[in-house]
N, C-alpha and C positions, 0 to 999 in steps of 0.2 A: 504494500500500500504506500510505502514511503517513496517508491520509485514513480508512482503515478504522476505527481506534479512534473517531474523531469520529462517523462514520456509525453505528457500533454504539451509541455513547452516546446519540445522538439518538433512535434507535429504541427503546432501553431507556427513555428518559424519556417517550416517547410512550405506550408500553405501560403504564408505571407510572401515568401520568396517566389513561389510559383505564380501568385497573383501579380506580383510586380513585373515578372517576366511577360505575363500575358498583357498587362497594361502597356508595357514598353513595346511589345510587338504590335498591339493595336495602334499605339501612338505613331510608331514607325510607318505602319501601313497608311494611316491617315495623312501623315506628312508627305509620303510618296504620292498619294492621290492628289493632294493639294498642289504639289509641285508639278505633277502631270497636267492637271486642269488649268494651271495658271500660265503655262508656256504660251508665249506670243502675246501676252497681255498688253493692250494698247498699241500693238504693232501692226494691226490690220484693220481694214474698214474703209469708210469713205468720208466725205466731208460732213455727212449727216450723223453717222454713228461709228463708234469703234467696236468692231465685232470680229469674230474669228470664223465666220462662215458666210457663204453666199447663198441667196435664195434662188432656187430654180423656178422661174416663172412658168406656171402651167399653161399660160395663154400663148406663149411663144417658144417655150422650151429653153430659153437662154438664162444664164446665171447673172445675177446682179447683187450688189452689196445690200441694197434695200429697195423698198417700193418707190422711193423718191428718185433714185438713180434710174430705175426702170421707166418711171413715168416721164422723166425728162427726155430720155432717148426715144421712147416708143409713143409718146403722146405730144409733149410740148414741141419737140424738134422734128417730129415726123411730118414730112411734106405731103404724103398721100393721105387724104382724109379717110379713105377706106381702111387704112392700116392703123389708124390711131386707136390706142386702147390703154387702159390703166391696169395696174396689178391689184388683185384682191389678195392681200397677204394671208388671209385665213384659208384661202384655197391652196396655198403652197403645201406640197407633200414631200418635197425633197430639198436637201441642202448639200453644199459642197464645202468640205473642211478647208479652211484657208491654209492650214499647216501641212496636211498630207494629201490634199486634193481628192479625198475619198467622197464619192457621191453616195448619199445615203438617205433613208427616211428622216423626217424631222425628229429632233431630240435635243436634249440639253448638252450632251457631250458626244464627241466623235466615237463611232463604233470601232474605229481603226487605231487611232493614236491616243484616244482618251481625253483630249483637250476639251475644256469647256468653251462653248461657243460665245458665251457672254457671262459676265459676273451677275447680270440680271437676265433671266430668261423667262419668257412667257410662251408656252406652247399653244395656248389658245389663240394668241395673236401672231405667233411665229415671229416674236420680237426678241432681239438679243442686243445687249449693250454692255460694254465693259465699264462705262462711266457711271458708276452708281451714285455719284455726287448729285445726279439729277433727281434722286429719290423717286424712282419709278414705282408705280403701283398699278394693279389691274382693277378696274371698276367693273363689277359684274353687270350693273345696271346700264352703264354706257356700252359695255361690250368691247372696250379697248383699253390699252394701257395709257396712263397719264404720268406726268412728272410733277414734282413739287412736294411729295410726301402725303400719304393718305390722311394724316392727322390735320392737314391744313386745308382739306377740301370736304365738301359734302355734296351729295347727289340730290338735286331738286327733281322730284318726280314730274312736276308740271313742265318745267323747262327742258326736262329730260337730258340733263347734263351735269357735270361736276363744276361747282363754283367755289371760289375762295370762301373759307369759313366766315370771313368778315361780312359776307353778303347774306348769310343765313338770317331769315326773318326780316330782312331789310330791303331786298331787291324786289322789283316789279316782275311778277311771273308772266311769261308769254309762252304758250304751248309750243314745245319743240323750238325754242328760240335760237338755239345754235345749230339746228339742222337746216341751215340756209346758207346761201352764199354771202360773202361780205358785200355790203351795198356799194363799196367803192371799187375793189379790185375783182370782185365776183369769184374769188376762190372759196371753195366749200369750207365753212368754218369748223364744223364738228371735229374733224380729225386733222386740222391744220397744225403745223409745227410752229407757226408764228404766234407771238403773244396776242391775246384777245382782250378787249374791254367790254364790260357790260354797262351800257349807258343807263342813266336814271330812268329812262322810259322803259327799260327792259330789253331793248334791242341790242344786238351784239355787232362788233366791228373789230377789225384788226387794229392793234395799237398804233402801228405805223401809218395806217390809213387815216386814223383819227387825227394824228399829228399833222398829216398832210392837209386835212380840212382846216385845222386851226391856223396853219401857216397862210392859208388863203382867206382867212377871216370868215370861214363858214362854220357857224356855231349851232347848226341844227342837225338833228338826226336825219340821215338820208332816207330812213324808212318811214318816219311819221312826222317829220318837220318840227318836233319839239326841241327846245333848247336843251343842250346837255351840260352847259356850264352852270355853276352855282348862281343863285339869284344875285349875290354880291358882285360877281364877275360880270354878269349881264347888265347890272345897273350902270356900270361904267360905260358899257356900249350904248345903252339907251340915252345916257346923258350926252354922249358924243353926237348921237343922232338928233337929239333935241337942239343942240347948238347948230347942227347943219341945217335943220329946218328953219330956224330963226334967221340964219344968214343967207337963206336962199328964198327970197320972196317969189311967189308965183306970178305970172303975167296976169293982168286984170281979167282976161276972159276965163281964167281958171280959179280966181280967188273965191268965188261963191259956189264952186262946184263941190258937191258932196258925193261920197261913195259909201256903200255898205261893205263892211269888212268882218272877217272871222279871225279870232286870235287862235293861233296854233297851240299856244301854251295853256290858256285857261278856257278856251272854247267859247268865249263870250262874243256876242255879235254887237257891232256898233255902227253908227253912221257918223262919219268924220269928214272934215274938209280934205279934198284931194291934194296930194303933194307928191312931187316926183321923188323926193328922198325916201319917203315911207309913210305908213299910216299907223298912228299910235292907238293901241287898245285903250279904251276908256275905263276898263276894269283894272287891269294889272299894270298898265303903263308901259308895256313893251311894244316893240315894233315888229315882232315876229307874227305878222298878220298876212292875210290874203284877201283879195277882193272877191266878193260873192254877188 
């Protein structure tokens, strides 16, 4: 009986050593797998994404780094209208490994060399990207991958799109608001890679397109004609137009002429004196009006 503690201690030491060896073997295997999967990291891809595979387009059978590369060549730069087409990335069934050139079914890693096709991979979208600083996430409701971090966005079921969390309970809902073309450049907004703005009226537009409107002193939404700047900002515009009206007297034959107007902002109807500079709404004091 006195030998039992020693025997127990010896068995425990053996089991501990055995477990350490197993942990070390597992750790070594994981390290080897990580090294294999990380080969070629950030060394392959296109101007749109860093990835380690090409998509085989089912529509034309040719390999491209991404759908944007495909669409530029096969749609935007195609001279024959009959041959113009875009790539449905969800229809992609094959990939080509950028490291070993193996053509294979879609997957997260190469079946031949074991390399990972992207640090972020989504097989539902066939989307791969090594730059995880974008904080990609897949939205099941949208059906596509987005960037910016899941915690920073919410999905609006009415607008049918992901919006920044700051807009939750504060934005104007418009059904399928982002499932339309940009009202300036006419690019489809829903899956656009360019930054998008949600205007106070609820309509959407590319950020660069909005800046272009502002540079040309166009302060109304192209979709509904409501002003998108704050009331304080527009007040300065209205004051400038007040001054222009005062400094531009109309010819005698127009001085008593009156017109009916509709305000695009507050929807009030007014009858005002005609003026070439603009017609001021009698309710809100703005010049964003139209003759009716």
